[in-house]
N, C-alpha and C positions, 0 to 999 in steps of 0.2 A: 508713728513709729511702727505700724503696721505695714503702712507702704514701704518703708525702706527696708522692713524685713523681707516683705515679698519681693520688692526687686532686686534683693542680694541674692534670694534662692532661685529666682530665675536667671540671673548672671551665671550662677555656678550651676545649673542645670544646662545651658547652653554651652559652657565651656567643658560639662563633662561630654556633652553630645559631640562637640567638635573635636576632644581627645580621642574619643571612639572612631569618627570617620577618620582620622589622620592614622591612627593604627590600623584600620581595615584598610587604607589605601598602601599604606607599608608593606602589608602582608599579602597582595596582590599578587598572584603568580600567572605571569604573562607565558601562555602557553605558545610553542613554536607552531607556525601554519604549516610546518613539515615536521612529521615525528621521526626523529633522529634518535631514538632512545635504543633501538637495536644497533644501530651504527656504530653508537658509542660504546654499547657492549661488547661489539665485536673487535674495535679498537683497543678497549681495556683489556680484552683476552690476549690479544696479539702481543701487547706490552707485557703483559704478565708472562706468557710463554717465553719468550726471547729473554725476559729479565732471570729466568732461571739459569740462563748460561752467560749472556753478556753482562758485564758490570758497567755502569756508566753509560756513554754515549746515547744519552736519551735525545740529543739535537738530530742525530742520525737515524735513529728508530723511528720518530716522529714524520722526517722528511722521506723516507722509504715507504711508511704507510700511506702518508699525503699523496706520495707518486703513483699508489696503487689506485686511491680513492678517485684520482685526478686522469688515471689512464694514460699516466706518462711515463718514460724512463728517466732513470739515473745512472750519472757517473761518479763513481765513489774514489775519491783521492786520498792517498794516504801512505805513509810509510810502512813497511813490510812490517807483520807482527802485530796490526791494531786492530784485528777482527773485521776486515773488510770482505773476506770471502765468507767466513763462518756467519756473520750477520745475514747475509744473503741467504745462505742456506737455510738457516734458521728461521727466516720470514717465510721461504718457500714451505719448509715442514709444517709450518702453523698453519698453511691454508691447504685445502684439498684439492691440490690444482697439479697438473704435470710439471716437473722441472728438468732443466738439462743444464749442464755445465760443460762451456767448451773453454779449453785453454789456448788462448791465442799463441802462436809461435811464428816465426819468420818465414817458416816453409808452409804455412796454412793456406789452402787454395779456396776459392769461394765453393766450390762444389762440396768441400768438406764439411761446409756449414750449413748450404742451402739444400744439398742433394744431388743426384746426377741421374741420368736417363740410362738405363742397362738394357741392351738387347737381349729379348726372350726368344730362344732358339725353337720353342716349341708353338709360340704365336707368331713368331717372324715380325714382331712387334718391340718398340720400345716402352719397357716399364719406368716408371720415376720413383725412385727410392729416396724417400724424404731424408733431409738431414738433420742433425740436433735442433736447429732453429726451430722445427714445429714442435713446440711445447707451448705451455702457459705463461711460466717464467723461466728467463734463460739469463745465466749466469755467465759473461764474460771475461775471464780472468786475464789481466794485462791486455786491454784491448789495444793499447800502443805497440805491440809486441809484433803485430801481423802488417804487411805490407799494404799499401793503397788500395790496391785492388781487391783485398778480400775486405777491409775497412767498406770500400764502396758498396760491397754485395749487400751491406745491412740497409743502405739508403732506405729503399724500396719497403723492405719489410718491417722497418721500424716506423715509417710514417703512415704507409698505407696499409699496414697489417696483412700483406700479400707479396707474392714473388712470382715473377714471371721467367720461366722457363721454357724454351724450345717453343714459344709462342703461346703456352698455355699458362693460365694464371692459378694459383694455388692459394685460398685464403688461408689465413693463421686462424687457429682455434682461439675464441675469446674466453676469457682476458689475456691480452698478451703483452706482457712487459718484459723489458730487457733491463737488467743490471751489469753494469760496466764496472771494471775497476782498473786502476793505474796507479804506479807508483811515480812520483814526483821527483824522486833522488836520483835513482839509476836509469839514466838515459842512452847508454850503450846498447846499440843494436836495437832502438826503437824507432817507430814510426810515428812522427807527430800528427794528431787528429787534425784533420783540416776544419775549418770555421763551418763548414756545410755539415759535417758531421757532428761536430759539438752542438749544433743547433739543433737536431733532432733529440737531445737530452732535455728532459724539463727542469731537472735538478744536476748540480755540480755539488757535490756534497764532500766537504773538507773535514778529514776525521785527525784529530790532535791525540797526543799522548795522553794517559791516565793520569790523575794526579795521586799523591802519595797514598791517599786512603783507598781509592780505587784500586791502586796496585796491590795493596796488602790483601784486599778482599778476593782479587783474582787469583793471588797465590793460596788463599785459605779454601777457595774453591777447588782448584786443580788439587790440592792436596787431599780434600776430604773425597773427592772423585776416587783417587787410587786406579786411575787407569781406564777408568769407564768412558763410554762414548758421551760426548755433550749431547750431540744431535737426538740421543735415544730419549732425553728427557722431554723432548716437544712432543705437545699433542696437537694433531690437526683437527680443526673444526670447522673454518669457515669454507664453503662449497663454492662452486665455479657461480651459480644462481644467486647466492647471496651478495659476492663481490659485485657482480652486473648490476644488482639492486642497488648496491650501495653507490654505485658510479652514477646510477640514474639519479638518486636522491642529491648527490653533491652537484648536478647539472641545473637541479631546480633552485638551488641557494638564491637568495636574493642579493641583487647588487644595485643599490642606488645610483642614479645616473651622475651624481657629483664624485661618487667614488671610481666609475669610469673614467670620467676626466681626470682623476687623481692619477690613476694608472698611466692614461696617456701622457700627461705632462711629465713623468717620471722618464718614459722613454723618450719622448722629445728632447729633455734634459740631457739624455746621452748622447744624443746626435750632434747638440750643440755646445757639449762640454769640450773645452780646447785640451783637456789632459788627455783625451779619447781619441785615439786614431780611427776606430770604427766603434759606432753606436749600436744599439740595439734594434732589431728588425719587429715588424708587425707581429710576427711569431712568438716573441718574448713577451709582448703586452696580454696576447691572449694565453701564454703560458702561467702569467701573473694572474691573469684572472681565473684560470683555473685552480691554481695552487691556492690563490687565498680562500675559494670557495671550500677546498678540502679542509683547511685549518681552521676555517668557521665550523664546518660539518663537525670536525674532531673536537671540538670545544663545546659542541652541543646547542650552536647557534644556526640558525634557518637563515642567517643576514650576515653579510660581510663588513666587517669594520676595517677602518685604516691601520690598526695594528695588524690584521691578516697578511694586507698588502706590505706593508713593512716587513714582516716575517720572511714572505714569498720573495722579496726582491733581491736579496744577496744570492740565494742560491740559484735563481732563475738567471740573472744578469752576469754574473762575475765570468761565466765561459762564453758570453756572447759579445762583451765588448772586449777592446783590443786597447790597452794604455799605449800612449805615444813613447818611443825610445827614449826621448828625454827624462822624461817622469819616471820611466822604469831604472834608468841609471842613478836617478835620484832615490832609490828605495821605497818608492810609492807603489801601495798595489791598489787593484780593482776594487777589493772591498773598500779601501777607505774612499775612493772617488764614488762610489754608488752611496756610501753613506752620508758625502757630503751631499750629493744629488737630494736624497731622500730629506736631508734636513733643509734644504733650499726650497723644497716645492712646499707650497702651502697646503697644510691639512684642512680637507671639507669640514665645517661644523653643522 
């Protein structure tokens, strides 16, 4: 009897120790190898500031913040009145950086945005007067309103962060982010952006109408403001130095080799897809890599997951691939094809 009692007690003690060990393992806190706490706080503050004015549009705000962290440019497309311009202005206001807004028109010349050389009578030399492009964040309103030569003037500055005029190179002050808007409905008097221009944008962000609840909230906020300025509610708190530091942290986010192959498989499938006339370029794969790192950092992770890549795929690819005319006539969209490709590619385990 004593032996049986002793064995039962030993068994209970072992079970108790096992349960304690399991509980300890369940409560383990896996710390990031990269400290992202300050970055997460900064992202939360930006969202909080913009949320004081903008109702909904969380996906757009996430992608705008991700584009800054990934040091990329964004093209925002939506019908008039869905807060494209005001969102970009509010984002710039929440950051302690220089901001310029350029309204593109059919008579806009490259020198109107880049700057021009003016002859100085006193020194008998030409002085370069910088244009509005010399800023940290530039909002280009209705980018498809300007002619091709003005659009082409943005090529070098968007890719190289510099311009060359009269043989002299002028570097942009970092960070340098271009946010451009365009209206997909009204196409009279517009100039379609060429593929080479579109490829410079990290994201193409589509903005939809708000739902009923959001529409009511918009009206309530507008009524409560009683004519006050929306932008006055926003407080700037992130400096240039912090943004540069956050961008460096995003570059350090860990990506496993099987996920790099996953990105490559998605890109290769766009080139072999019979529904697409033009597939994605290597710049697109690099864009997905940078964007997925930004999404991972915003989620507080120092490593990329397949979900980050999926989240980045549509806004990165939808403006870089061209659907065949036959499929376009059938009403099939690039988003649908990209989703089909993502579903067809095996996810790394």
